[in-house]
Structure formats: C-alpha cells, structure tokens
LOSE-857804 format. One line per 4 residues: their letters; for each residue x, y, z of N, C-alpha, C. Coordinates in Angstrom, 2 decimals. Layout:
BEGIN
A) X Y Z X Y Z X Y Z  ...
This chain:
BEGIN
MQPL) 0.75 -1.46 -0.28 -0.10 0.03 -0.26 0.84 1.57 0.10  2.12 1.20 0.17 2.93 2.33 0.89 3.33 2.77 -0.83  3.83 1.91 -1.70 3.90 2.43 -2.76 3.34 3.32 -4.12  1.87 2.71 -3.41 0.80 2.96 -4.48 0.75 4.73 -3.60
YQAL) 0.63 4.69 -2.22 0.48 6.30 -1.84 0.86 7.04 -2.76  2.87 6.45 -2.00 4.00 7.53 -2.86 3.28 8.07 -3.97  3.44 7.16 -5.25 3.47 7.15 -6.49 1.93 8.48 -6.92  0.84 8.10 -5.85 -0.45 8.52 -6.10 0.11 10.00 -5.60
RKQP) 0.57 10.33 -4.53 1.49 11.78 -4.29 2.80 12.33 -5.22  3.33 11.52 -6.08 4.25 12.54 -7.01 3.26 12.97 -7.97  2.03 12.25 -8.63 1.68 12.74 -9.55 -0.31 13.42 -8.76  -0.18 14.38 -8.70 -1.89 14.48 -7.62 -2.44 15.21 -8.71
ILSA) -2.51 15.64 -10.36 -3.78 15.89 -10.75 -3.82 14.67 -11.87  -3.23 13.62 -12.21 -3.29 12.99 -12.46 -4.34 11.46 -11.68  -3.99 11.38 -10.17 -4.47 10.47 -9.12 -5.40 11.43 -9.02  -6.00 12.56 -8.88 -7.45 13.54 -9.09 -8.19 12.89 -10.22
YGIF) -7.25 13.41 -11.78 -8.33 12.88 -12.42 -8.86 11.32 -12.52  -8.11 10.31 -12.21 -8.28 8.79 -12.24 -9.40 8.35 -10.79  -8.92 9.27 -9.38 -10.18 8.77 -8.69 -11.58 9.62 -9.13  -11.34 10.33 -9.95 -13.05 10.85 -10.17 -13.48 10.09 -11.51
CFFD) -12.92 9.51 -12.08 -13.17 8.49 -13.28 -13.33 7.27 -12.54  -13.38 6.95 -11.70 -13.06 5.67 -10.98 -14.79 5.67 -10.15  -14.76 6.76 -9.99 -15.97 7.11 -9.23 -17.17 7.57 -9.73  -17.09 8.64 -10.91 -17.52 8.67 -11.69 -18.48 7.41 -12.49
IGLF) -17.30 6.29 -12.64 -17.74 5.55 -13.42 -19.00 4.04 -12.96  -17.96 4.28 -11.32 -18.67 3.01 -10.25 -20.51 3.58 -9.74  -20.71 5.50 -10.33 -21.74 6.01 -9.70 -23.17 5.43 -10.42  -21.99 5.69 -11.84 -23.33 5.39 -13.29 -23.40 4.36 -12.88
WLTV) -23.00 3.00 -12.54 -23.51 1.75 -12.64 -24.16 1.23 -11.84  -24.33 2.27 -10.76 -25.36 2.32 -8.82 -26.77 2.71 -9.09  -26.39 4.06 -10.38 -27.79 4.99 -10.42 -28.39 3.94 -11.62  -27.90 2.40 -12.50 -28.76 2.17 -13.94 -29.99 1.27 -13.47
SAGQ) -29.68 0.66 -12.21 -31.10 0.50 -11.09 -31.91 1.21 -10.94  -31.66 2.20 -10.62 -32.45 3.02 -9.67 -33.55 4.06 -11.06  -33.60 3.58 -11.81 -34.31 4.18 -13.16 -33.79 5.52 -14.13  -34.80 5.20 -14.78 -34.13 6.39 -16.14 -33.99 7.81 -15.66
EVMT) -34.93 8.12 -15.09 -34.97 9.72 -14.40 -33.76 9.96 -13.60  -33.61 9.01 -12.81 -32.28 9.11 -11.83 -31.04 9.43 -12.62  -30.77 8.15 -13.59 -29.61 8.30 -14.60 -29.46 8.85 -15.33  -30.04 9.95 -15.69 -30.04 10.48 -16.89 -29.67 12.12 -15.98
TYTF) -30.39 11.98 -15.20 -30.20 13.51 -14.03 -28.68 13.57 -13.69  -28.25 12.13 -13.30 -26.52 11.80 -12.90 -25.85 12.05 -14.25  -26.12 11.24 -15.02 -25.30 11.54 -16.28 -25.18 13.11 -17.21  -26.20 14.29 -16.44 -25.60 15.23 -17.23 -25.13 15.77 -15.93
FAQF) -25.35 15.61 -15.05 -24.32 16.34 -14.28 -23.02 15.82 -14.14  -23.06 14.45 -14.55 -21.29 14.04 -14.18 -20.84 14.12 -15.39  -21.35 13.87 -16.32 -20.47 13.78 -17.46 -20.45 15.38 -18.21  -21.68 16.08 -18.44 -21.86 17.20 -19.14 -21.24 18.55 -18.16
LAAP) -21.17 18.56 -16.98 -20.70 19.68 -16.20 -19.94 19.03 -14.94  -19.61 17.72 -14.43 -18.68 17.88 -13.44 -16.78 17.30 -14.23  -17.21 16.71 -15.22 -15.97 15.81 -15.72 -15.50 16.75 -16.23  -15.76 18.05 -17.73 -15.67 19.13 -18.24 -14.69 19.58 -17.55
ALTA) -15.46 20.38 -16.26 -15.21 21.30 -15.27 -13.75 20.90 -14.43  -13.80 19.68 -14.37 -12.86 19.32 -13.46 -11.59 18.52 -14.74  -11.61 18.38 -15.33 -10.84 18.00 -16.68 -10.08 20.25 -17.08  -11.02 20.79 -16.75 -10.31 21.82 -17.13 -9.63 22.98 -15.75
VLSF) -10.39 22.02 -14.38 -9.46 23.00 -13.23 -8.18 22.33 -12.93  -8.33 21.26 -13.48 -6.70 20.23 -13.27 -5.58 20.53 -14.15  -6.10 20.86 -15.73 -5.11 21.17 -16.37 -4.62 22.70 -16.67  -5.64 23.39 -15.39 -5.20 24.81 -15.19 -4.36 24.44 -14.26
LAGR) -4.44 23.97 -13.01 -3.21 24.08 -12.35 -1.59 23.20 -12.99  -2.44 22.31 -13.80 -0.89 21.89 -14.50 -0.04 22.73 -15.49  -0.87 23.57 -15.79 -0.37 24.63 -16.76 0.21 25.44 -15.70  -0.29 25.91 -14.56 0.11 27.26 -13.53 1.81 26.05 -12.67
KPGK) 1.80 25.19 -12.97 2.55 23.96 -12.33 4.09 24.33 -13.09  5.19 24.57 -12.85 6.30 24.62 -13.64 7.11 23.19 -13.21  7.17 23.03 -15.04 7.44 21.74 -14.90 8.12 21.80 -16.64  7.99 20.53 -17.51 8.41 20.03 -18.13 7.44 20.48 -19.48
AARR) 7.30 21.12 -20.50 6.04 21.61 -21.39 5.83 20.34 -21.91  6.33 19.08 -22.29 6.29 18.39 -23.02 5.40 16.99 -21.73  5.66 17.41 -21.03 4.87 16.31 -19.57 3.45 16.89 -19.81  3.75 18.54 -19.69 2.28 19.47 -19.32 1.44 18.50 -20.83
WALV) 2.06 18.72 -21.88 0.80 18.79 -22.90 0.61 17.45 -23.26  0.75 16.75 -22.75 0.47 15.22 -22.53 -0.61 14.83 -21.83  -0.64 15.59 -20.59 -2.02 15.85 -20.38 -3.16 15.88 -21.61  -3.13 16.39 -22.20 -4.35 15.90 -23.47 -4.32 15.67 -23.87
LLFG) -3.51 14.66 -24.07 -3.67 13.24 -24.97 -4.36 12.31 -23.72  -3.48 12.03 -22.52 -4.56 11.63 -21.62 -5.90 12.27 -20.96  -5.86 13.28 -20.60 -7.19 13.90 -20.18 -8.25 13.68 -21.55  -7.93 13.80 -22.74 -8.87 13.14 -23.89 -9.33 11.98 -24.11
AGYS) -8.59 11.02 -23.81 -8.63 9.38 -23.27 -9.65 9.55 -22.01  -9.20 10.29 -21.36 -9.56 9.87 -20.11 -11.81 10.05 -20.11  -11.90 10.98 -21.03 -12.96 11.99 -21.33 -13.66 11.01 -21.74  -13.39 10.17 -22.98 -13.57 9.06 -24.22 -14.00 8.16 -23.52
LLWF) -13.09 7.70 -22.79 -13.14 6.46 -21.97 -15.01 6.41 -20.83  -14.71 7.88 -20.30 -15.33 7.70 -19.24 -17.24 7.83 -20.22  -16.88 8.29 -21.39 -18.27 7.42 -21.95 -18.66 6.58 -22.37  -17.50 5.76 -23.12 -17.25 4.25 -23.19 -17.91 3.02 -22.23
FTLN) -17.18 3.78 -20.99 -17.74 2.77 -19.99 -18.80 2.68 -19.28  -19.93 4.25 -19.45 -21.23 4.21 -18.75 -21.69 4.19 -19.95  -21.79 5.26 -20.79 -23.46 5.06 -21.71 -23.27 4.13 -22.31  -22.05 4.54 -23.26 -21.95 3.04 -24.50 -22.31 1.41 -24.50
AANA) -21.80 1.59 -22.92 -21.60 0.29 -22.29 -22.32 -0.07 -21.82  -23.37 0.42 -21.37 -25.69 0.28 -21.14 -25.99 -0.34 -22.09  -25.14 0.97 -23.28 -26.13 0.55 -24.10 -25.97 0.04 -24.97  -24.41 -0.72 -24.77 -24.12 -2.32 -25.56 -25.14 -3.55 -24.58
LLAG) -25.42 -3.24 -23.67 -25.87 -4.75 -22.78 -27.36 -4.55 -22.58  -27.56 -3.24 -22.61 -29.10 -2.91 -23.18 -29.72 -3.90 -24.35  -29.61 -2.60 -25.33 -29.73 -2.99 -26.36 -28.86 -4.07 -27.28  -27.38 -4.45 -26.86 -27.23 -5.37 -27.84 -26.44 -5.06 -28.89
TFTP) -25.81 -3.65 -28.67 -25.38 -3.17 -30.13 -24.08 -2.52 -29.19  -22.59 -2.98 -30.47 -21.23 -2.61 -29.51 -21.36 -1.15 -30.14  -20.64 0.17 -29.68 -20.44 1.32 -30.16 -19.03 1.48 -29.71  -18.08 1.48 -30.81 -16.49 2.01 -29.91 -16.53 3.52 -29.49
PLPQ) -15.27 3.34 -28.82 -14.98 5.07 -28.36 -15.63 6.21 -29.37  -16.12 7.25 -29.19 -16.14 8.75 -30.14 -14.88 9.29 -30.44  -14.50 9.30 -31.62 -13.74 10.40 -31.89 -14.08 12.11 -31.12  -15.18 12.33 -31.42 -15.74 14.01 -30.86 -15.42 13.43 -29.68
DFLF) -15.88 12.62 -28.53 -15.48 12.72 -27.15 -14.43 13.04 -26.72  -12.95 12.36 -27.69 -11.57 12.49 -27.42 -11.70 14.14 -27.85  -12.00 14.31 -28.96 -11.64 15.78 -29.07 -12.22 16.80 -28.21  -13.11 16.45 -27.24 -13.62 17.31 -26.69 -12.83 17.50 -25.68
GAFV) -12.58 16.28 -24.91 -11.54 16.27 -23.65 -10.51 16.51 -24.34  -9.88 16.41 -25.17 -8.69 17.48 -25.29 -8.41 18.70 -25.95  -9.37 19.36 -25.97 -9.97 20.74 -26.05 -9.94 21.05 -24.81  -10.88 20.65 -23.95 -10.74 21.17 -22.46 -9.75 21.83 -22.01
TALG) -8.95 20.40 -22.52 -7.85 20.28 -21.30 -6.95 21.26 -22.20  -6.62 21.56 -23.42 -5.60 22.38 -24.14 -6.24 23.60 -23.61  -7.24 23.95 -23.28 -8.30 25.07 -22.88 -7.29 25.50 -21.65  -7.64 24.36 -20.29 -7.18 24.99 -19.60 -5.37 25.12 -19.39
LALG) -4.82 24.15 -19.87 -3.66 24.36 -20.10 -2.87 25.36 -20.76  -3.96 26.26 -21.54 -3.01 27.39 -22.30 -3.61 28.72 -20.66  -4.74 28.37 -20.61 -5.14 29.70 -19.58 -4.25 29.30 -18.33  -4.09 28.60 -18.09 -2.61 28.00 -16.63 -1.36 28.54 -17.30
LMAR) -1.27 28.19 -18.31 -0.04 28.79 -18.62 0.43 30.72 -18.98  -0.88 31.07 -19.23 -1.12 32.31 -19.30 -0.65 32.95 -17.79  -1.33 32.36 -17.33 -1.43 32.95 -15.47 0.04 32.73 -15.11  0.68 31.89 -15.49 1.94 31.83 -15.10 2.79 32.93 -15.34
SLKK) 2.69 33.09 -16.91 3.43 34.01 -17.01 3.22 35.35 -16.83  1.96 35.48 -16.47 1.31 37.19 -16.06 2.29 36.88 -14.01  2.30 36.32 -13.78 2.90 35.61 -12.19 4.18 36.00 -12.09  4.75 35.91 -13.25 6.30 35.94 -13.75 6.25 37.44 -13.77
TK) 6.14 38.02 -14.43 6.12 39.38 -15.11 5.84 40.59 -14.00  5.12 40.45 -12.92 4.47 41.16 -11.82 5.59 41.24 -10.66
C-alpha cells in the first residue's frame, strides 16, 4: 500500500483525475438500476458538468505548475482519452448491454476532452507567465 500512496503523491493531478473517473463510472452503474430519470440526471451532472469542469481545473493547475512542457501537453492526450473512456464505460456500455449493440469510443468525445484540457493548460500557462512578470 505504501508504494501506491507514494506514486499518488508524486502525480496529484493524474491521481485526482483517475479517482474522479473511478467514482464516476462506479456511481453511474449504481444509478442504472434506480431508473431512467435518476440515470439521466446523474449523467447530465457527471458527464456534462463535473467531468469537463474538473478537466479544465486540473489542466489549469498543471499549466501553472513548473515543469517540462512536453509532460504538461501530454495531459491533452491523457485527459482526452480519459473523457472518451468515461463515455465508453458508462453510456456506451449500458447501451451495449441493453440493446445488444457495440459502439466503440467516439472521436468527438476524445476531441472534446482534449479541447477542454488544451484550453485549461493554455489559461494556466498564461496565468503563470503573468505571475512571473509581476
């Protein structure tokens, strides 16, 4: 348990995103049996509000944090893939189970997550450069 804790402490931004994704997927599957209204409401708040907001905030914080630029911009790919997989493991998987049709992860989900991440990183980098000039 100690090595896992140390690894999570070294990468707090990735850890926070991973924990959010884990709980988002878990809570989605708990709400599936509660009825369509509950699942729709949860999906709206989790997928359309919380996930993009958390992505933007974490990428903003990564932009403000000093470090290698290549590592920061790799978050665009990671968070884009993470946002796409959130949809894949929740709504697409439920659709596959209920309707029997498989839908692969959609490129527009990846692009939306990557766009929000790039926007947050750019704003974080601008805030960091403004802080340096003052």
